[in-house]
N, C-alpha and C positions, 0 to 999 in steps of 0.2 A: 568391545564386541569380540567375542572369541571366534576364531576361524576354525572351521572343521577341517581335519586333515583328509587327504585323498582316501586313506584307508577307512576312515569313519564313513565317508560318503559311499564308498563301495559296499561297506557292511550294511548300511541302511538300504541301498538299492537291492542287494541280495535278499535282505530280510523282507522287504516289500514284495518282491517277486514270489518268494516262498509263501508268504501269507496269502497273496492273491490266489496262487495255485491251490493252497490248502482250502480257502473259502470256496473256490470254484468246485473242488472235489466234493465238498459237503453240500453246497447249495444246488448244484446242477441236477442231481438225482431227484430232489424234491420238485424242482421246477419242471423236469421232464415228466414226472408223474402227473403234475398238475396240467401240463399241456395235453398229454394223451387223454386224460380224463375228460377234457373239454372238446376233444376232437371226435368227429363222426367215426363210429366203430368200424364200419366197413372200409372207410378211407384209411384208417389207421393200419389195417391189415396190409395195405400196399407199401407201407414203410416210407422212409424218407422224411419223417417229421422229427425235428430236433429242437427248434426254438419257439415256434408259435403254432397254434392249431391251424390246420389247413382248411378244414371244414368245421366251423364251430358248431357244437351240439351239446345240449344238456340232457339228452335222452337217457344216458347212463345214470345221472343223478336222479332223474324222475323215476326210473326203474327201481333204484335202490330205495328211495324214499317211500315208494308204494309197496315195498316188500313187507309182508306180514311179519311182525315181531321186531322190526328194527327199532321202532320208537320205544317199545317196552325194554329192549336191550339198552338203549340210551338212558331210559329212566333208571334202570338198575345201576348203571355206571355212575350216573350223577348222584344217586342216593348213597351208594357205597363211598363215593369220593367225599361228599359233604359230611356224612356221619363218621366215616373212617378218619378223616382229618381232624375233626373236632375232638373225638374221643382219644385219638392217638396223642394229640398235642396236650390235652388236659392230663391224661394219665401219666404220660412220660414226664411232663413238667413237674407233676406232683411228686413222683418218685425221685426225680433229680433234685428237687428242692430238699427233700428229706435227707438224701445221701450227701448233699453239699454241706450238711452240718457235721463238723468234726467230732462233736460230742455224742453223735448217734452210736448207741451200743451195737457192736458187730459190723460197723461200717466197712472195715477192711475186708471182712469175709464176704459181704454182699458184693463189693466191687470186684473182688477176685473171681467170684462165681460169674459175675456179668462179663468180665473180660474173657473168661474161658468160653462162654457162649459165642463170642465174636469169632473164634477160631474153629470151634467144633460144634456140630449139631447132630441131631439124631438121624438125619437122612429122610428120604421120601417115604419109605415104607413105614417106619415107626411113626412118622408124623401123620400119615394117612390113617393108621390104626388108632392113633390118639384122637384125631378129628372124628373118626367113626364112633369111638367109644363114648365121647361126650355129646354125641347126637348132632353134630354140625353138618353132616352130609345132607345135601339138598336143603340147606338152611341158609337164609340170607346172612345170618350172624357169622358164617364162615369167612365172610369178607372183613368182618370188624374185629372179632375177638382175637384171632391169632396175630393181628397187626397192632394191637393196643400199645405194645411196648417195644422200643428199640434201644439197645444199650449204646449204639453209636450216637443216636439223637440225645440220649441222656448225657453223654460226655459234652456235647455242644451246649446243652442247657446248663450243666454244672459250671462250665467255663464262664457263662454269662452271669449266672447268679452270684458267683464269687466276686464279680466286679461291682455289685450293688453295695452302697454304703451300709455298713453294719448298724450305724446310728439310727437309720430308719426303722429297723426292726426293734431296736432297743426302745425307741420312743413309743412304738405301738404296744410293746409289752407293758410299758409304764401306764399307758392309757387303758389297759385291761384287755387288749386283743389276744386271742389265742393263735396258735401256729396256723390253723386252717384259715382264719380270718386274715392274717397277715399275707398268706399265700394268695388268697383270692383278691383282696382289696389293694394290696401294695405291690407284691412281686409280679403278678401277671400283667397288670397295667403298665409296669415299667419294662416289660420284656417283649414288647411288640416286634422289635427287629428280629429277635431270635425265633419268636413264634411264627412270624411270616416266613422265615427261612425253613423251619421244620415243616410248616404247612405246605410249602412249595415242594419240598423233597417228597413228603408223604402223598400229596395230591397227585404228583406226576406218577408215583408208583401205583396208586389206586387206579388212575385213568388208563395206564398202559398195561396193567396186569391182566394177562389172559390165562395164565397157568392155573390159578385157583379155580376159575370156572371150568377148565378142562378136566381137572383131576377130581374136584369135590362136588360138582354140580351136574346132575343129569336132567333136572327139570328145565325145559326151554324157557319157562317164564322167569327163571332166576339167572339167566345167562347174560353177562355183561357184554357191552358192544365189542370189546376187544376179543372175546371168545367167539363172538359172532363173526368177526373179521377173520380170525384164525381158521374157522371152519370153512369160510369162503375160499381162503387161499390154500391152506394145507390139505383140505379134504376135497377140493374141487367141487364144492357144493353150490357154486354159483349157477352151474347148469341146472342142478336140482331146484335151486331157488327160482330160476326162470320158468322151469317146467311146472312148478307148484303154483305159479301166479296165474290169475285169470288171463285169457288170451287178449282181452281188451287192454290189459295193463302192460303187455310186453310188446315192444316194437322190435321184433327180431332183426329187421333190416338195419336198425341203427344202433343196436347194442350187441355186445358179445360178452362171454364170461370174463375175458380180460378187461374190457372197458368197465364192467361192473366192479371188478376187484379194485381197479384204480380209483373209481369214484368212491367206493367204500373206504379206502385208505384215506383219501382226502377228507371225507366227512368225519371220520373218527379222530383224526389228528388235529383238525382245525380248531376245536374249542381249546385244547390245552396250549396250542401255539399262540392263540390270541391272549391268553391269560399271562403267559410267561413274561412278556415285556414289562408288565405292571409290577411284577414282583422281583424283577432281575436285580434291582439295587439292594434289596434285602438278601437275595441269594448270595451276592458277592460279599456283603458284610458278614453273613453267617459263615461263609467258607473261611473267612479270616479270623473268626473267633478262636482265641486260644493260641494263635500263631506266634504272638509276641510274648515272651516270658521276661518279666522284670523282677 
C-alpha cells in the first residue's frame, strides 16, 4: 500500500477547493435564477433572497405560459431542432464518408477548401445577401439549409469512419452492395456513438440559437423560443407582453417584467438541460475521437 506524501495530499486539497469554487461559480447563478423565478415578484423587489424562495409563487410561470405565441415559438424551436439535427447528421456523415476514401478524385482539394472555411468566412452582410438571394428570408428552411454541413463535424466523422474495419466494406462489395447501401446499412448503424455526439453538438446549437431568428426572420409565426427570449430581455418587451395580454391573465401584483424574464429563461433552458445527461457519455467519447494517434 503506497503512502501519499504530504505534498500530494496538499495538492489534492488545493485541487478540491479550486474545483468546488469553480462549480459554485457556475451553478449558483443558475440556482439564483431558479429561486427568484419561483419567488413572489413584489417580495423579490425587497431584496435579500439568496438561497431559497421567501414567498413561493408560480404566477410568473403562469403569465409566461399564457402569453400568446410562446407555444408556437416552442413548436418552431422543437421542429428546427429535430429536422436540423437529422438532416445535419445525415448530410455531414455522407460527405465525410465520401471524403474518408483516399481513392476519391480531388480529395485533397476538397479538404483544403473545407479547412479554409474553418478560418475564413464571408461575414454577416454577404451571408445575409446570399440568404436573401436564395429566398430564405422569412422561411423556415433558413434554420435548416445553412446548417446542413459543418467541416468541424466532418473531421470527427472521418476519424471514426477510419477506425471501422475495411473488411466489412469489402465483404459488402463482394455481396453486390453499392457505396450508398454500404453507407446506410453498415456504416451508419456502426456509428451511433459519433452520431449521438454530433447530434448533441448540433441539437444544443439549434436550441440555443437566437441570432438566425433575429437577422433573417420578421414573421412572428416563425420565431423560435430563443429569439422570443432575446426580445423579452434585450428589447424590454416583457412589459409590452404584459400590456398585450388580457387583464384577466395578468396578475400585476404578483408578476413583474423581471420575474417574467427569469421564468422565461428557466422554461427555455429546462428541456435541453434535461436531455444533456442522457447523451453526456457519448459527448465525452466524441470529444476524444482522434485524440490518440497510433
